[in-house]
C-alpha positions as CSV (number, residue, x, y, z in Angstrom):
1,X,-3.8,-11.2,-20.5
2,X,-0.8,-11.0,-22.3
3,X,0.3,-7.4,-23.5
4,X,-0.2,-6.4,-26.8
5,X,2.1,-5.7,-29.5
6,X,4.4,-2.4,-29.6
7,X,2.9,0.3,-31.9
8,X,5.7,2.2,-33.8
9,X,7.5,4.7,-31.5
10,X,8.9,8.0,-32.0
11,X,11.8,9.5,-30.3
12,X,11.8,13.0,-28.7
13,X,13.3,14.6,-32.0
14,X,10.7,13.3,-33.7
15,X,8.1,14.4,-31.5
16,X,9.8,17.8,-31.8
17,X,10.3,18.1,-28.0
18,X,13.2,20.4,-26.8
19,X,12.7,20.2,-23.0
20,X,12.2,16.9,-22.5
21,X,13.8,13.6,-23.5
22,X,11.4,10.6,-24.2
23,X,11.9,6.8,-25.2
24,X,10.0,3.7,-24.7
25,X,12.5,0.7,-23.9
26,X,11.5,-2.7,-23.1
27,X,8.2,-1.9,-22.3
28,X,9.1,1.0,-20.4
29,X,8.2,4.6,-20.9
30,X,11.3,7.4,-20.0
31,X,9.9,10.6,-19.5
32,X,13.2,13.0,-18.7
33,X,12.8,16.8,-17.7
34,X,16.4,18.2,-19.9
35,X,16.8,21.1,-18.4
36,X,19.8,20.5,-15.9
37,X,21.3,24.0,-16.2
38,X,18.2,25.0,-14.2
39,X,18.1,22.1,-12.2
40,X,15.2,20.7,-14.5
41,X,13.0,23.3,-13.5
42,X,10.3,23.2,-15.7
43,X,8.2,26.2,-17.8
44,X,5.0,25.8,-19.8
45,X,6.7,24.4,-22.8
46,X,8.1,21.5,-20.3
47,X,4.8,20.7,-18.7
48,X,2.8,20.6,-22.5
49,X,5.8,18.5,-23.6
50,X,5.4,16.0,-20.5
51,X,1.9,15.8,-20.7
52,X,1.7,14.9,-24.7
53,X,4.8,12.2,-24.2
54,X,2.8,10.7,-21.4
55,X,-0.3,10.4,-22.9
56,X,0.9,8.8,-25.9
57,X,1.7,5.6,-23.9
58,X,-1.8,5.3,-24.0
59,X,-1.5,4.2,-27.7
60,X,1.3,1.3,-27.4
61,X,-0.4,-1.4,-25.4
62,X,3.1,-3.0,-25.2
63,X,4.4,-0.4,-22.0
64,X,3.9,-1.7,-18.9
65,X,5.2,1.3,-16.8
66,X,6.4,4.8,-17.4
67,X,9.2,6.4,-15.6
68,X,9.4,10.7,-14.7
69,X,12.8,11.8,-13.8
70,X,15.5,14.6,-14.5
71,X,18.6,14.9,-16.2
72,X,22.1,14.9,-14.8
73,X,22.7,14.3,-10.8
74,X,22.0,17.3,-9.4
75,X,18.0,17.7,-9.5
76,X,14.8,15.5,-10.3
77,X,13.1,19.1,-10.4
78,X,13.4,22.5,-8.6
79,X,9.7,23.4,-9.8
80,X,8.6,26.2,-11.7
81,X,11.0,28.0,-13.6
82,X,11.9,31.5,-11.6
83,X,11.7,33.3,-14.8
84,X,8.8,31.6,-16.1
85,X,6.9,32.1,-12.9
86,X,8.2,35.8,-13.0
87,X,6.2,36.5,-16.2
88,X,2.9,35.1,-14.6
89,X,0.0,37.5,-13.8
90,X,-3.4,37.5,-12.5
91,X,-4.4,37.0,-16.2
92,X,-2.3,34.3,-17.3
93,X,-1.7,32.4,-14.4
94,X,-4.9,30.3,-14.7
95,X,-2.8,28.7,-17.9
96,X,0.0,28.0,-15.7
97,X,-2.4,26.3,-13.3
98,X,-4.3,24.3,-16.3
99,X,-0.8,22.8,-17.5
100,X,-0.4,21.9,-13.9
101,X,-3.4,20.2,-13.3
102,X,-2.9,18.2,-16.7
103,X,0.1,16.7,-16.0
104,X,-1.3,15.8,-12.4
105,X,-4.5,14.2,-14.2
106,X,-2.6,12.5,-17.0
107,X,0.0,11.0,-14.6
108,X,-2.8,9.8,-12.2
109,X,-5.1,8.7,-15.3
110,X,-2.9,6.7,-17.1
111,X,-3.6,2.6,-16.9
112,X,0.3,1.9,-16.2
113,X,1.9,2.6,-12.8
114,X,4.3,5.3,-13.4
115,X,7.6,5.9,-11.3
116,X,9.3,8.7,-10.3
117,X,13.2,8.5,-10.2
118,X,14.9,11.2,-8.0
119,X,18.0,12.5,-8.1
120,X,19.3,15.4,-6.2
121,X,16.5,18.2,-5.4
122,X,12.9,17.9,-5.5
123,X,11.7,20.6,-4.3
124,X,8.0,23.1,-4.5
125,X,6.5,21.8,-7.9
126,X,9.1,19.5,-8.5
127,X,8.0,17.6,-5.5
128,X,4.6,17.8,-6.5
129,X,5.3,16.0,-9.7
130,X,6.7,13.2,-7.5
131,X,3.3,13.2,-5.3
132,X,1.4,12.5,-8.7
133,X,3.5,9.6,-9.5
134,X,2.2,6.3,-7.9
135,X,5.8,5.5,-6.8
136,X,9.0,7.2,-5.8
137,X,12.4,5.6,-5.6
138,X,15.1,8.1,-4.9
139,X,18.9,8.3,-4.4
140,X,20.8,8.9,-1.2
141,X,21.8,12.4,-2.6
142,X,18.0,13.0,-2.7
143,X,16.3,16.2,-0.6
144,X,12.2,16.5,-0.9
145,X,10.9,19.9,0.3
146,X,8.3,22.5,0.0
147,X,9.8,25.9,-0.2
148,X,7.0,27.8,-1.4
149,X,6.4,29.5,2.2
150,X,9.7,31.1,1.6
151,X,9.1,32.3,-1.8
152,X,5.4,33.4,-2.2
153,X,4.2,30.4,-3.7
154,X,1.1,28.3,-2.8
155,X,1.7,24.4,-3.4
156,X,-1.9,24.0,-3.8
157,X,-1.8,21.6,-7.1
158,X,-0.9,18.3,-5.0
159,X,1.1,18.9,-1.8
160,X,-2.0,20.1,0.2
161,X,-4.4,17.6,-1.3
162,X,-2.0,14.3,-1.0
163,X,1.0,15.4,1.9
164,X,-1.6,14.8,4.6
165,X,-2.5,11.4,3.1
166,X,0.9,10.4,2.7
167,X,2.7,11.6,5.6
168,X,-0.3,12.7,8.0
169,X,-1.9,16.1,8.7
170,X,1.0,17.3,11.5
171,X,3.7,16.9,9.0
172,X,2.4,17.9,6.7
173,X,1.6,20.9,7.8
174,X,4.8,21.4,9.2
175,X,6.3,20.7,5.7
176,X,4.3,23.3,4.2
177,X,4.4,26.0,6.7
178,X,7.9,25.5,7.6
179,X,9.4,25.0,4.4
180,X,10.7,21.6,5.7
181,X,13.3,19.9,3.9
182,X,13.6,15.8,3.7
183,X,16.6,13.8,3.2
184,X,15.8,10.6,1.4
185,X,16.7,8.7,4.3
186,X,14.1,10.6,6.4
187,X,11.7,10.6,3.7
188,X,11.4,6.7,3.7
189,X,10.7,6.9,7.1
190,X,8.1,8.8,7.1
191,X,6.3,7.0,4.0
192,X,7.1,9.9,1.5
193,X,9.2,7.8,-0.9
194,X,9.1,3.9,-1.0
195,X,13.0,3.3,-1.0
196,X,16.1,5.3,-0.9
197,X,18.9,3.5,-2.8
198,X,22.5,4.4,-3.1
199,X,23.5,7.1,-6.0
200,X,24.9,4.6,-8.6
201,X,21.9,2.0,-7.8
202,X,19.0,4.4,-8.8
203,X,18.7,3.0,-12.2
204,X,19.2,-0.6,-11.7
205,X,16.7,-0.4,-8.6
206,X,14.5,1.7,-11.0
207,X,14.9,-1.1,-13.5
208,X,14.2,-3.6,-10.9
209,X,11.1,-2.3,-10.2
210,X,9.7,-1.7,-13.3
211,X,10.6,-5.6,-14.4
212,X,8.7,-6.7,-11.3
213,X,5.5,-4.9,-12.7
214,X,5.9,-5.8,-16.4
215,X,5.3,-9.3,-15.0
216,X,2.1,-8.6,-13.8
217,X,-1.2,-8.4,-15.0
218,X,-1.9,-5.1,-17.3
219,X,-5.5,-5.7,-16.4
220,X,-5.3,-5.7,-12.8
221,X,-2.9,-3.0,-12.8
222,X,-5.3,-0.8,-14.2
223,X,-8.4,-1.4,-12.8
224,X,-6.6,-1.2,-9.5
225,X,-4.7,2.0,-9.9
226,X,-8.3,2.9,-11.1
227,X,-9.7,2.2,-7.6
228,X,-6.6,3.6,-5.4
229,X,-7.2,6.7,-6.8
230,X,-10.9,7.2,-6.8
231,X,-11.0,8.4,-2.9
232,X,-8.6,11.1,-3.6
233,X,-9.9,11.8,-7.0
234,X,-13.1,13.1,-5.1
235,X,-10.6,16.1,-4.3
236,X,-10.9,17.7,-7.3
237,X,-13.1,20.5,-5.9
238,X,-9.9,20.8,-3.4
239,X,-7.8,21.2,-7.0
240,X,-10.0,23.8,-8.1
241,X,-10.1,25.8,-5.3
242,X,-6.3,25.6,-4.8
243,X,-5.9,26.9,-8.1
244,X,-8.2,29.9,-7.7
245,X,-5.9,30.8,-4.3
246,X,-2.5,30.5,-6.6
247,X,-3.9,32.9,-9.0
248,X,-4.5,35.6,-6.5
249,X,-0.7,35.1,-5.9
250,X,0.2,36.2,-9.0
C-alpha cells in the first residue's frame, strides 16, 4: 500500500516549541532536543513538546519513520534536568512521572518505527528515552549508562522493564546496580544498540536506515510494530509500580 499525500507540515517555531526542534523532511520526522548547554537534559516542557511533536506524526500519512536525537555532538540526552528534578516533591512527582510515561507510550504507540540517533552522552532518563525507541544508531563517541544509583534516582520508567529483555537479566542488574557505562562499541556487542558508526557518519547512516524503512509497506510496519510491542506492553503494571516507587524518592 502506497503512502498517502502529505498534509501541511508545521515547523517547531509555528508550533511554539522552545526546547526542541521539529521538522519533517523527505518523509522523515526529526525531533531534536535543543538544550545543548545542559547536555540536552529534559525538563517538563521538553517532555511536553516531544509528546506533542511525535503525536503530530499521526496526522501526516506520508511520514515513514521518526528520528529522535539531541542537538550538538556532546550528548543525546543526559536525562532529567538537575534543576527540574530538584524542584520535585512527593506532591508533584506524579506529574513528572506521567509525562515520562506519556512520552514512552507515545513513542511505542506510533504506527511508524522511531530511531534514536545517539551522539555523545546517553545517560539515565536519556538512556530510557533511547530504550523506548525501536532502533538505536550511535556514534563512536557515545556512552550509554544508568547513573541513578549514584545520584539517588530510580530508572523505573523503562530501564527496569526493558533492559533485562534487551541485554539479559544479569547484565541489566549490573548496569543499574553498579551504574555501569558502556561505550557504543561495547553496546553493540551486548545488543544494547543496533549499530555504531564514526561520528561524522552518524546522520548519513541514520538516513540510510530511514531510506530502507521508507521502501517498505507502511501497513506491515504498523502491524508488526504493534505485534512486537504486545508482550512488553503487558508490563504496564510494572510501569505503574515503578512510578509509585519513584514518587517516594522525591
